[in-house]
C-alpha atoms as an extended CHARMM CRD file, in Angstrom:
* protein
*
       177  EXT
         1         1  MET       CA            133.5840000000     -118.8470000000      -20.1630000000  PROA      1               0.0000000000
         2         2  LYS       CA            136.3910000000     -117.0100000000      -21.9140000000  PROA      2               0.0000000000
         3         3  LYS       CA            135.6780000000     -118.9660000000      -25.1350000000  PROA      3               0.0000000000
         4         4  ILE       CA            131.9760000000     -118.0810000000      -24.9950000000  PROA      4               0.0000000000
         5         5  ILE       CA            132.6910000000     -114.3550000000      -24.6120000000  PROA      5               0.0000000000
         6         6  LEU       CA            135.3170000000     -114.5030000000      -27.3770000000  PROA      6               0.0000000000
         7         7  SER       CA            132.8820000000     -116.3980000000      -29.6310000000  PROA      7               0.0000000000
         8         8  LEU       CA            130.1240000000     -113.9240000000      -28.8880000000  PROA      8               0.0000000000
         9         9  CYS       CA            132.4010000000     -110.9580000000      -29.6860000000  PROA      9               0.0000000000
        10        10  SER       CA            133.4850000000     -112.6280000000      -32.9350000000  PROA      10              0.0000000000
        11        11  VAL       CA            129.8660000000     -113.1760000000      -33.9670000000  PROA      11              0.0000000000
        12        12  LEU       CA            129.0280000000     -109.5370000000      -33.1830000000  PROA      12              0.0000000000
        13        13  VAL       CA            131.9960000000     -108.2050000000      -35.1880000000  PROA      13              0.0000000000
        14        14  ILE       CA            131.2820000000     -110.4680000000      -38.1630000000  PROA      14              0.0000000000
        15        15  SER       CA            127.5790000000     -109.6120000000      -38.1810000000  PROA      15              0.0000000000
        16        16  SER       CA            128.2620000000     -105.8630000000      -37.9480000000  PROA      16              0.0000000000
        17        17  VAL       CA            130.6740000000     -106.0840000000      -40.8970000000  PROA      17              0.0000000000
        18        18  ALA       CA            128.1550000000     -108.1260000000      -42.8910000000  PROA      18              0.0000000000
        19        19  PHE       CA            125.4370000000     -105.5060000000      -42.3510000000  PROA      19              0.0000000000
        20        20  ALA       CA            127.6850000000     -102.5050000000      -43.0120000000  PROA      20              0.0000000000
        21        21  GLN       CA            126.4750000000     -101.9560000000      -46.5570000000  PROA      21              0.0000000000
        22        22  LYS       CA            127.0970000000      -98.7210000000      -48.3620000000  PROA      22              0.0000000000
        23        23  THR       CA            124.0560000000      -96.5390000000      -48.9120000000  PROA      23              0.0000000000
        24        24  GLY       CA            123.4240000000      -93.2820000000      -50.6990000000  PROA      24              0.0000000000
        25        25  PHE       CA            120.5460000000      -90.9780000000      -51.4040000000  PROA      25              0.0000000000
        26        26  VAL       CA            119.2850000000      -88.8340000000      -54.2150000000  PROA      26              0.0000000000
        27        27  ASP       CA            116.7820000000      -86.0450000000      -54.4650000000  PROA      27              0.0000000000
        28        28  THR       CA            114.6380000000      -86.8530000000      -57.4890000000  PROA      28              0.0000000000
        29        29  GLU       CA            112.8830000000      -83.4750000000      -57.3060000000  PROA      29              0.0000000000
        30        30  TYR       CA            116.2910000000      -81.8130000000      -57.6090000000  PROA      30              0.0000000000
        31        31  ILE       CA            117.3620000000      -84.1400000000      -60.4160000000  PROA      31              0.0000000000
        32        32  LEU       CA            114.1420000000      -83.6860000000      -62.4030000000  PROA      32              0.0000000000
        33        33  SER       CA            114.1970000000      -79.9080000000      -61.8910000000  PROA      33              0.0000000000
        34        34  ASN       CA            117.6120000000      -79.8580000000      -63.5870000000  PROA      34              0.0000000000
        35        35  ILE       CA            116.5230000000      -81.8010000000      -66.6680000000  PROA      35              0.0000000000
        36        36  PRO       CA            115.2320000000      -79.4520000000      -69.4020000000  PROA      36              0.0000000000
        37        37  GLU       CA            113.1010000000      -82.1680000000      -71.0360000000  PROA      37              0.0000000000
        38        38  TYR       CA            111.2590000000      -82.6720000000      -67.7400000000  PROA      38              0.0000000000
        39        39  LYS       CA            110.6690000000      -78.9390000000      -67.3370000000  PROA      39              0.0000000000
        40        40  ALA       CA            109.3460000000      -78.7870000000      -70.9090000000  PROA      40              0.0000000000
        41        41  ALA       CA            107.0680000000      -81.7880000000      -70.3170000000  PROA      41              0.0000000000
        42        42  GLN       CA            105.7420000000      -80.2450000000      -67.1020000000  PROA      42              0.0000000000
        43        43  ALA       CA            105.1480000000      -76.9090000000      -68.8690000000  PROA      43              0.0000000000
        44        44  GLU       CA            103.2820000000      -78.6680000000      -71.6890000000  PROA      44              0.0000000000
        45        45  MET       CA            101.1430000000      -80.6110000000      -69.1970000000  PROA      45              0.0000000000
        46        46  ASP       CA            100.4040000000      -77.4150000000      -67.2530000000  PROA      46              0.0000000000
        47        47  LYS       CA             99.3510000000      -75.6270000000      -70.4450000000  PROA      47              0.0000000000
        48        48  ILE       CA             97.1030000000      -78.4980000000      -71.5080000000  PROA      48              0.0000000000
        49        49  SER       CA             95.5790000000      -78.6700000000      -68.0370000000  PROA      49              0.0000000000
        50        50  VAL       CA             94.8670000000      -74.9230000000      -67.9510000000  PROA      50              0.0000000000
        51        51  ASP       CA             93.3480000000      -74.9960000000      -71.4560000000  PROA      51              0.0000000000
        52        52  TRP       CA             91.1020000000      -77.9290000000      -70.5670000000  PROA      52              0.0000000000
        53        53  GLN       CA             90.0780000000      -76.2950000000      -67.2970000000  PROA      53              0.0000000000
        54        54  LYS       CA             89.1550000000      -73.0790000000      -69.1440000000  PROA      54              0.0000000000
        55        55  GLU       CA             87.0950000000      -75.0990000000      -71.6200000000  PROA      55              0.0000000000
        56        56  ILE       CA             85.2100000000      -76.8170000000      -68.7810000000  PROA      56              0.0000000000
        57        57  GLU       CA             84.6600000000      -73.5320000000      -66.9400000000  PROA      57              0.0000000000
        58        58  ALA       CA             83.2640000000      -71.9840000000      -70.1360000000  PROA      58              0.0000000000
        59        59  LYS       CA             80.8160000000      -74.8760000000      -70.4660000000  PROA      59              0.0000000000
        60        60  TYR       CA             79.7370000000      -74.4760000000      -66.8290000000  PROA      60              0.0000000000
        61        61  SER       CA             79.2920000000      -70.7470000000      -67.4480000000  PROA      61              0.0000000000
        62        62  GLU       CA             77.0710000000      -71.5540000000      -70.4460000000  PROA      62              0.0000000000
        63        63  ILE       CA             75.0070000000      -73.9050000000      -68.2760000000  PROA      63              0.0000000000
        64        64  ASP       CA             74.7010000000      -71.2070000000      -65.6170000000  PROA      64              0.0000000000
        65        65  LYS       CA             73.3740000000      -68.7580000000      -68.2380000000  PROA      65              0.0000000000
        66        66  LEU       CA             70.8630000000      -71.3460000000      -69.4660000000  PROA      66              0.0000000000
        67        67  TYR       CA             69.7060000000      -71.9170000000      -65.8970000000  PROA      67              0.0000000000
        68        68  LYS       CA             69.2760000000      -68.1800000000      -65.2390000000  PROA      68              0.0000000000
        69        69  ILE       CA             67.2990000000      -67.7770000000      -68.4570000000  PROA      69              0.0000000000
        70        70  TYR       CA             65.1940000000      -70.7850000000      -67.4690000000  PROA      70              0.0000000000
        71        71  GLN       CA             64.4920000000      -69.2910000000      -64.0340000000  PROA      71              0.0000000000
        72        72  ALA       CA             63.4910000000      -65.9550000000      -65.5610000000  PROA      72              0.0000000000
        73        73  GLU       CA             61.1870000000      -67.5470000000      -68.1390000000  PROA      73              0.0000000000
        74        74  SER       CA             59.8720000000      -70.5230000000      -66.1410000000  PROA      74              0.0000000000
        75        75  VAL       CA             56.6350000000      -68.7890000000      -65.1160000000  PROA      75              0.0000000000
        76        76  LEU       CA             55.8080000000      -68.1980000000      -68.7800000000  PROA      76              0.0000000000
        77        77  LEU       CA             56.5780000000      -71.7530000000      -69.9500000000  PROA      77              0.0000000000
        78        78  THR       CA             54.1780000000      -74.6590000000      -70.2310000000  PROA      78              0.0000000000
        79        79  ASP       CA             54.8740000000      -77.8030000000      -68.2410000000  PROA      79              0.0000000000
        80        80  ASP       CA             56.2210000000      -79.5770000000      -71.3350000000  PROA      80              0.0000000000
        81        81  MET       CA             58.5210000000      -76.6630000000      -72.2100000000  PROA      81              0.0000000000
        82        82  ARG       CA             59.7100000000      -76.4500000000      -68.6060000000  PROA      82              0.0000000000
        83        83  LYS       CA             60.5530000000      -80.1780000000      -68.5480000000  PROA      83              0.0000000000
        84        84  LYS       CA             62.3140000000      -79.8620000000      -71.9000000000  PROA      84              0.0000000000
        85        85  ARG       CA             64.4920000000      -76.9800000000      -70.6430000000  PROA      85              0.0000000000
        86        86  GLU       CA             65.2470000000      -78.7710000000      -67.3540000000  PROA      86              0.0000000000
        87        87  ASN       CA             66.3130000000      -81.8880000000      -69.2520000000  PROA      87              0.0000000000
        88        88  GLU       CA             68.4530000000      -79.7870000000      -71.5780000000  PROA      88              0.0000000000
        89        89  ILE       CA             70.2690000000      -78.2230000000      -68.5940000000  PROA      89              0.0000000000
        90        90  ILE       CA             70.6620000000      -81.5970000000      -66.8530000000  PROA      90              0.0000000000
        91        91  ASN       CA             72.0400000000      -83.1890000000      -70.0380000000  PROA      91              0.0000000000
        92        92  LYS       CA             74.5310000000      -80.3510000000      -70.5410000000  PROA      92              0.0000000000
        93        93  GLU       CA             75.7130000000      -80.6950000000      -66.9240000000  PROA      93              0.0000000000
        94        94  LYS       CA             76.1600000000      -84.4340000000      -67.4360000000  PROA      94              0.0000000000
        95        95  GLU       CA             78.1450000000      -83.8090000000      -70.6390000000  PROA      95              0.0000000000
        96        96  VAL       CA             80.4740000000      -81.3860000000      -68.8500000000  PROA      96              0.0000000000
        97        97  LYS       CA             80.9810000000      -83.7660000000      -65.9280000000  PROA      97              0.0000000000
        98        98  ASP       CA             81.7440000000      -86.5690000000      -68.3820000000  PROA      98              0.0000000000
        99        99  LEU       CA             84.2110000000      -84.3160000000      -70.2100000000  PROA      99              0.0000000000
       100       100  GLN       CA             85.8470000000      -83.3800000000      -66.9000000000  PROA      100             0.0000000000
       101       101  LYS       CA             86.1880000000      -87.0610000000      -66.0020000000  PROA      101             0.0000000000
       102       102  GLN       CA             87.5060000000      -87.8650000000      -69.4890000000  PROA      102             0.0000000000
       103       103  ARG       CA             90.1680000000      -85.1640000000      -69.2150000000  PROA      103             0.0000000000
       104       104  PHE       CA             91.1120000000      -85.2130000000      -65.5160000000  PROA      104             0.0000000000
       105       105  GLY       CA             89.8800000000      -88.6080000000      -64.2730000000  PROA      105             0.0000000000
       106       106  VAL       CA             92.0330000000      -91.4210000000      -62.9540000000  PROA      106             0.0000000000
       107       107  ASP       CA             92.5940000000      -92.8880000000      -66.4160000000  PROA      107             0.0000000000
       108       108  GLY       CA             91.8810000000      -89.6240000000      -68.2050000000  PROA      108             0.0000000000
       109       109  GLU       CA             93.6620000000      -87.8400000000      -70.9960000000  PROA      109             0.0000000000
       110       110  LEU       CA             95.8870000000      -85.8420000000      -68.6100000000  PROA      110             0.0000000000
       111       111  PHE       CA             97.1010000000      -89.0710000000      -66.9980000000  PROA      111             0.0000000000
       112       112  SER       CA             97.7950000000      -90.5560000000      -70.4450000000  PROA      112             0.0000000000
       113       113  LYS       CA             99.6390000000      -87.4020000000      -71.5090000000  PROA      113             0.0000000000
       114       114  ARG       CA            101.7000000000      -87.5370000000      -68.3230000000  PROA      114             0.0000000000
       115       115  MET       CA            102.6120000000      -91.1620000000      -69.0570000000  PROA      115             0.0000000000
       116       116  GLU       CA            103.5850000000      -90.1750000000      -72.5910000000  PROA      116             0.0000000000
       117       117  LEU       CA            105.7080000000      -87.1570000000      -71.6260000000  PROA      117             0.0000000000
       118       118  VAL       CA            107.0530000000      -87.7030000000      -68.1010000000  PROA      118             0.0000000000
       119       119  LYS       CA            107.3300000000      -91.4600000000      -67.5940000000  PROA      119             0.0000000000
       120       120  PRO       CA            110.1630000000      -91.9430000000      -70.1350000000  PROA      120             0.0000000000
       121       121  ILE       CA            112.1840000000      -89.2530000000      -68.3380000000  PROA      121             0.0000000000
       122       122  GLN       CA            111.5050000000      -90.8410000000      -64.9490000000  PROA      122             0.0000000000
       123       123  ASP       CA            112.5300000000      -94.2420000000      -66.3200000000  PROA      123             0.0000000000
       124       124  LYS       CA            115.7350000000      -92.6970000000      -67.6750000000  PROA      124             0.0000000000
       125       125  VAL       CA            116.5050000000      -91.2290000000      -64.2330000000  PROA      125             0.0000000000
       126       126  TYR       CA            115.7140000000      -94.5370000000      -62.5180000000  PROA      126             0.0000000000
       127       127  ASN       CA            118.0920000000      -96.4030000000      -64.8270000000  PROA      127             0.0000000000
       128       128  ALA       CA            120.7890000000      -93.7840000000      -64.2190000000  PROA      128             0.0000000000
       129       129  VAL       CA            120.3110000000      -94.1000000000      -60.4350000000  PROA      129             0.0000000000
       130       130  LYS       CA            120.6200000000      -97.8630000000      -60.7330000000  PROA      130             0.0000000000
       131       131  GLN       CA            123.8300000000      -97.6170000000      -62.7750000000  PROA      131             0.0000000000
       132       132  VAL       CA            125.3340000000      -94.9800000000      -60.4480000000  PROA      132             0.0000000000
       133       133  ALA       CA            124.5500000000      -97.2390000000      -57.4850000000  PROA      133             0.0000000000
       134       134  GLU       CA            126.1000000000     -100.2620000000      -59.1760000000  PROA      134             0.0000000000
       135       135  ARG       CA            129.2270000000      -98.3270000000      -60.2020000000  PROA      135             0.0000000000
       136       136  GLY       CA            129.5900000000      -96.9160000000      -56.6990000000  PROA      136             0.0000000000
       137       137  GLY       CA            129.1000000000     -100.2940000000      -55.0620000000  PROA      137             0.0000000000
       138       138  LEU       CA            126.0870000000      -98.9870000000      -53.1530000000  PROA      138             0.0000000000
       139       139  ALA       CA            123.5910000000     -101.4040000000      -51.6970000000  PROA      139             0.0000000000
       140       140  PHE       CA            120.8110000000      -98.8220000000      -51.3060000000  PROA      140             0.0000000000
       141       141  ILE       CA            119.9480000000      -95.3690000000      -52.5660000000  PROA      141             0.0000000000
       142       142  PHE       CA            117.0900000000      -93.5960000000      -50.8720000000  PROA      142             0.0000000000
       143       143  ASP       CA            115.0060000000      -90.8570000000      -52.4430000000  PROA      143             0.0000000000
       144       144  LYS       CA            114.7760000000      -88.0350000000      -49.9790000000  PROA      144             0.0000000000
       145       145  ALA       CA            112.1530000000      -86.3000000000      -52.1650000000  PROA      145             0.0000000000
       146       146  GLY       CA            109.6830000000      -89.1690000000      -51.9720000000  PROA      146             0.0000000000
       147       147  GLN       CA            107.7460000000      -90.6660000000      -49.0980000000  PROA      147             0.0000000000
       148       148  VAL       CA            110.9240000000      -91.9190000000      -47.4550000000  PROA      148             0.0000000000
       149       149  SER       CA            112.2580000000      -89.1020000000      -45.3800000000  PROA      149             0.0000000000
       150       150  LEU       CA            115.6620000000      -88.7410000000      -43.8120000000  PROA      150             0.0000000000
       151       151  LEU       CA            116.1480000000      -86.9760000000      -40.5590000000  PROA      151             0.0000000000
       152       152  TYR       CA            119.8750000000      -86.6240000000      -41.1240000000  PROA      152             0.0000000000
       153       153  SER       CA            122.0110000000      -87.1390000000      -44.1500000000  PROA      153             0.0000000000
       154       154  ASN       CA            125.6640000000      -86.5050000000      -44.7950000000  PROA      154             0.0000000000
       155       155  SER       CA            125.9210000000      -84.5840000000      -48.0590000000  PROA      155             0.0000000000
       156       156  LYS       CA            128.9900000000      -86.5720000000      -49.1440000000  PROA      156             0.0000000000
       157       157  TYR       CA            126.5900000000      -89.4400000000      -49.8960000000  PROA      157             0.0000000000
       158       158  ASP       CA            124.2620000000      -87.3590000000      -52.1070000000  PROA      158             0.0000000000
       159       159  LYS       CA            124.4260000000      -88.9320000000      -55.5580000000  PROA      159             0.0000000000
       160       160  SER       CA            122.1120000000      -86.4240000000      -57.2780000000  PROA      160             0.0000000000
       161       161  GLU       CA            124.9690000000      -84.6410000000      -59.0810000000  PROA      161             0.0000000000
       162       162  ASP       CA            126.4060000000      -88.0120000000      -60.1610000000  PROA      162             0.0000000000
       163       163  VAL       CA            123.0520000000      -88.9600000000      -61.7020000000  PROA      163             0.0000000000
       164       164  LEU       CA            122.8190000000      -85.5820000000      -63.4710000000  PROA      164             0.0000000000
       165       165  ASN       CA            126.4010000000      -85.9830000000      -64.7330000000  PROA      165             0.0000000000
       166       166  PHE       CA            125.6410000000      -89.5150000000      -65.8900000000  PROA      166             0.0000000000
       167       167  LEU       CA            122.6600000000      -88.1730000000      -67.8120000000  PROA      167             0.0000000000
       168       168  GLY       CA            124.8620000000      -85.4620000000      -69.3340000000  PROA      168             0.0000000000
       169       169  TYR       CA            123.4710000000      -82.5320000000      -67.3300000000  PROA      169             0.0000000000
       170       170  ASN       CA            126.5340000000      -81.3370000000      -65.5110000000  PROA      170             0.0000000000
       171       171  LYS       CA            126.7510000000      -77.9290000000      -63.8000000000  PROA      171             0.0000000000
       172       172  SER       CA            127.9720000000      -76.1770000000      -66.9360000000  PROA      172             0.0000000000
       173       173  ASN       CA            124.7160000000      -77.1840000000      -68.7230000000  PROA      173             0.0000000000
       174       174  LYS       CA            122.3900000000      -75.8930000000      -66.0040000000  PROA      174             0.0000000000
       175       175  SER       CA            120.5630000000      -72.6610000000      -66.6950000000  PROA      175             0.0000000000
       176       176  ASN       CA            119.5260000000      -72.0410000000      -63.0750000000  PROA      176             0.0000000000
       177       177  LYS       CA            118.8460000000      -73.9710000000      -59.9270000000  PROA      177             0.0000000000
């Protein structure tokens, strides 16, 4: 009986040591907010998005004016002219919707621009996180900014500053937080 209890305790101690892997966490929102290239890319994407949205709104405004003119004149138009105007308005609406999809759709120009501007920076951060983890002998690093949430975290395990330092963005280079 004594041997069984001793064996069981040994197995428990060995298994707890085997599973005691070092972990860390980073805050990618914090890291990205301290990288000037990311801020510049975000600002450029925001500007492009606003410009495209204004362009689309202007086209919808033009369609609205055409529709109001059509409504005002419809009693004076022949059936053929009425159909022609209706088709013109419908075609313009379709063009604007197609433009909106082209710019803001799932595989639209904004998505492509984001891939061009932001993805290289995110890849750079990912590689830095990986190297910081390997250098620190960490088995896992969690992103507390993403979908994984932490209810409690000891700040001594936050590797965000290490990643920023690795990337060359130490505190002396930061403009503001």
